[in-house]
N, C-alpha and C positions, 0 to 999 in steps of 0.2 A: 847381216853384220852391223848395219847402221842401227837397226832396232836394238840389238844387244848393247851397243854403245849407249843408246838412250837409257836402257835399264841400269847399266853400270854407273851412270852419272849420279844415281841416287836422287833423281829429280822428285819434286813433290808431285802429288796426284795430277793436278791440272797440267803441269808442264810435261809430265810423262805422256799423258794422253795427246797433247799437242804434238810431241815428238813422234809418237806412234802414228798418228794420222798423217802428218806431213810426209812421213817415210812411206807408209803402206799405200796411201791413196795415189802415189805416183807410180806404183807398180802396175804395168800394163797387162801382165798375164798372171792370173790367179789360179791356183791349183783347183782342179775339179773336185767336187764334194763326193764322198762315198755315199752309197745308198742308205736311206733311212726314212723314218717317219718324223715329220716335223723338221725343224732346223737342226742339222747335225752339230752346229756350233753353239746351240743353246745349252751349254754345258751346265748351267745353273737350273735348268728345267723350270723356267718361269714364263715361257712363251715369247720371250723377247731376246733378240741378239743385240747386246749392247755393252756398256761399260763393265757391268758385273762379270760378263763372260771373259773379257780381256783380263780383268784383274784375277779371275780364277786361273786362267792359263799362266799369267805372269807368276803367280804364287807357286805354281808347280813347274816352273821352267827347268828344263833339263831332266825331268823325271820321266817315268813311263806310266804316269797316271792314266787310267783307261778312259776317264771322262774328258780330261784336258787334251789328250792326244787325239785331236779331231780327225786327222788324216791317217791314223793307225800305222804310223811308221815306226812306233816304238819309242819315240823321244818327243817330249813337248818342246816346241820351239817356234821359229819364225813362221813356218808353213801353216801352223795351227792358227796363228794370229791373222795371217793372210786370209784364211778361210772365214774367220769371224768377220773381217772387213767385207768379204764378198757377200755374206748373208746379212749384213747390217741393214736393218729396216725392213727385212722381208717378213711377210705375213706367214709365220711358222705354221699356223693352223691350216693353211691351204696346201701344205706339202705332204701329200699322201697319194697312194695309187688307187684309192677306192672310187668307184664310178657306178653308173646305173642307178638303181633305186636304193641308194644308200645315202646316209648322212653321217658326218664324222664330227665328233667333239673331242677336244683335248682336255682331259681332266688332269691338270698339273698338280693338284693337291694330292691325288692318289697315284700319280704317275701312270695313268692309263689312257689309251685311245679307245673311245667308246664308239662302236659302229652300230648304227640303227639301219634296219633293212626290212622291207615289207613282204619278203618272201617270193616276189615275182622277179625272175632273172631278166636281164636285158637282151634276151634272145628267145626265139620260139621254144616251146616245150611240147613233148608228146609227139603223136597221140599214143595213149596207153590203152586203147580199147581193143587192141589186137589187129586193127586194120592194116598195120605195117609189120605185124609179127611180134609185137611187144605187148604183153598183157600185164597190167598192174591195176589192182582194184582201187588204188588211192588217187585222189585228185590233187593237183597243184593248187595250193590255197594262198590267199592273202593273209599274212601273219604279222604280228608285231614282234620282231626279233631284235635282240640286242646282244652284241658281243663286246668283250673288253680285252684289249691287247696291251700287255705291259710295255711301257716305253723303254725300259731297261731290262733285258733278259737277265735272269738270275741262274747261271749255269749250274747244273747238278747232274750227277750220275744216278741219282735215286729220286726221280720226280714222284710226287704224291699220287699222280694219276697214271695208270697203265693204259697207254694209248690203244694198244691192241685189244684191250677188254672193254674199252669205253664205247658204249652205245650212243649214237647220235654224233653231233658235230665235234670235230677236233681242231678245226681251223676255219678261217673265213677267206674265200676267194675275193679277188679285187672287185667283182661285181656283186658281192654280198652273199652269193650262194655258198652254203657251208660245204666243207670237205668232211667226209666220214672216213673211218679207217677201212682197211681192205674188205672187212667181212660184212655180209648181210645177215639177216636173221637166220639163226641156226648155225652160225659160225662158218658159213661157206664163203669162199673168196668170190666177191661180187663181180669184178670185172671179167673173170673167166667163165662165169656161170649165169649171171642174171642179165636180163635185157635192159637196155637203156635207149633213150631217144638219140637223135642225131648229134646232140651236144654232150653225150655221155652222162646224162643225169636221169633221175627218176624220183618220184615222191615217196616219202615215208608215211606211216599210218596217220600222222598228224597233219599231212598235207605239205610237209617241208620238202621242197625240191632240193636235191643235193647231188654232189659228185663223189665217186669213190676213186677217181682217176683223173688224168689230164683231160681237159675239154677243148674241143676246137673253138670254143668261144674266146680263147685267149690268143688265137692266131699265131702263137709262137713268135712274137716280136722279139728281135735280138738287138743287143748293143755290142758291137765289135765281136759278134759271133756267140756271145753269151745270152741265153734266154733272159728275158726280163721277168720281173716279179709277177707272180700270178695270185699271191695271197699271203696271209700272215697266220702262222700257227698261234695257238693260244698261249704259248710260252714267250711270245714276243719276237721270235726269229722269222725272217721272211722266207717265203717259199718261191723258188724260181722254176721256170719251165725245164724241159728235158736236156737242154744243151749247155755244155761247159764251153764249147767253142764250135765253130762251123763243122768241125770233123770229130769232135769229142763228145760222145753221148755220155752224160754224167753217170747214168746207172751202170755203165760198163767201163767207166774211165779207169785207167791204170796210171794216169798222170797225177791226178788228185782224187784218189778213191773216196767214195762215200762211206760213212760209218754205218753202224747198225740203225741209226735213226734216219738214215737216208740224207745226211747232211755232211758238209765239210766247210773248211775255212779257206778264204783267200784274202789277200791283203786289201783289196778294194771293197769287198762287200762284207767282210768279217765272216762269222759263222752263218750259214744259211742252208736250207733244204732244197732239194731238187725233186720234181715229179719225174716219173718215168714217162715214156711214151704210152699211149693208150694200149689196151689189150690187143686191139686189132692190128697195131703196128709192132708190138713187142709182147708176145704171149708170156715172156719170162720177166715182166716188169715189176713183179711183187717186190715191195709192198705198195707200189703205185704212187703214193704221195709221201708218207712218213712211216717209220717203223717204231718210233718212240719219241718222247720229248727230250731234248737236250738241255732244257732249262725248266724251271718250275712253272707250270701253267697256271693261269688265273682261274681259280676253281669256281668262280661265280658263273663261268660259262657252262658248267656241267649240271645235269639234273633238271634242266628247264625244258624238256621235251625233245622231240626228234625221233625217238624210238630206234629200234635196230633196223637199219637199212631200208629197203624199199617195200615194206608192207608184208603181204602174204607171200612169203618166200617159197613155200611149198607149191602154191599155185603158179607162181611166176616161173619156177624151174620147169614145171611140167606143161607150161603154156595153157593153163586152164583159164578160159574166159572169165572176166570178173563176175558176170551174173551167176555162172555156175559155181564159182568159188564162194560167193555169198550164200548161195542156196545150200551148199554142203556145210560150211562152217557154222551156219546159224541153226543147223539141225542138232537136237540134243545128242550129246556124246561125240559130236564131230568137229568141235571148235578147233581141235589140234590140227585139222587138215590145212588150215591157213599156213602153218609152218612146216608140217610134215605130211605131205600128200602121199598116202600109201594105197594099197589095193582096196582096202575098205572104203576109203574116200572115193576112189574111182567107181567102185560098185554102186555106192549110193548115188553118185552123180548120174550114172547111166540109168538107174531105176527111177529116180525122182526129180531130176533136174533137166527136163525137156529132152530126154533121150540122148544126152551128150555122150559121145563115144570118144574116149581119149586118143585112140589111135588115129582119129581123123586129123589131129593137130600135129604138125611137125615138131621135132625137138628144137629147143631154143638155140643151142649152140652145138656144133659138131665136136664130139669128144671133149667135153669141158674138163678143165683142170680142177680136180677136187681138192683144193688147198684149204684145209680146215683150221679153224682156231684150235689151239692145243686142248682147251677144256672139252671140246666136242669129239676129238679124234678117237679116243679110246672107246667111247660108248657107241660110236657109229661105225667103227670098223675101218675107217679110211687110214691109209698109211701116213705116217708123220712126214710132213714136208716143211722145210725151213726156207727163209729168204735166201736167195742165191748169193747175196753179197753180205758177208758179215766181216766187217773190218774194224780195227780199233778206232776209237774216236780221237780226232786231233786235239791238241791243246786249245783251250778256249781263248779267243781274242775278241775284243769288242769290234 
């Protein structure tokens, strides 16, 4: 009320700011900030919370401007200025969840957060040599990886990238490890079919270690029962863990259901995605991380490597040891065996690859769910299966 009186007095710029500061700095309790990258009250997107941000808010006083409405209550007012004061002088570039072998740069000119990562996660990987029952012919490699996350998501019902058909990374976890869509090479649902290490990851043909689902690396840390952020999608929206509250599993929630993209809106966090629990905890958790983009993704993140899933999918599904897989796929006419291991591949392996007998190797997963990408289902004869939760998308709010 006092602040509003300051504005109504029609004071000059300097006197207005003195009035604002004398009023707001005397307030002992300040509203907590919603979740975000950088300073939530840097409404002018220049990396500094200061006079320009207050002027921006004052200019839009009483409106529902999505940028000036810092606390997302639908009206630009006193609480938004309180939040600006709370962040005054904060190093905005230090506010982000990324950790491990990552570095973060805020590109305010292009409104992007640029994540650099060396390809090595901050937890153990593998082994993938079959010694623990998981075969993968690829090695986790040191790489020079860069992802760009939009500072301000641009919501759309028709994103330019079909997430479910996108090979390679679709999002970045907070430790730099990329998330892939549900499918491995050949269009097979990876979490239900392909083997992973103890952290639910495996390497792709270019050596890029990645997740298709929730990882124990995140420890499911919660704030007031709600899972914390575990990554950011390439459209700029955050990805949270599986829980909406201590007792409300987001994937099955009827209180605030997820939409087709596996996201929803709440007043504190705005629009955001949720992962499901891992396959071992919820076999019906498809699409595991995301089902589509709810905003326009940054297209520079695509086409830069990664490949489809975890490498030689046909070998992995049939638990073929890496040396045998290489032996067969490098034989003339048998390169397809990497992706589609059939009877001919098995016969060649038994004759020419150290006498390997496939029946000596146990199946990878008991009764795997053969959930196929649509473009593969008709040609390979598997029944069509769709995500278990298809719900309307809620209205967008920042």
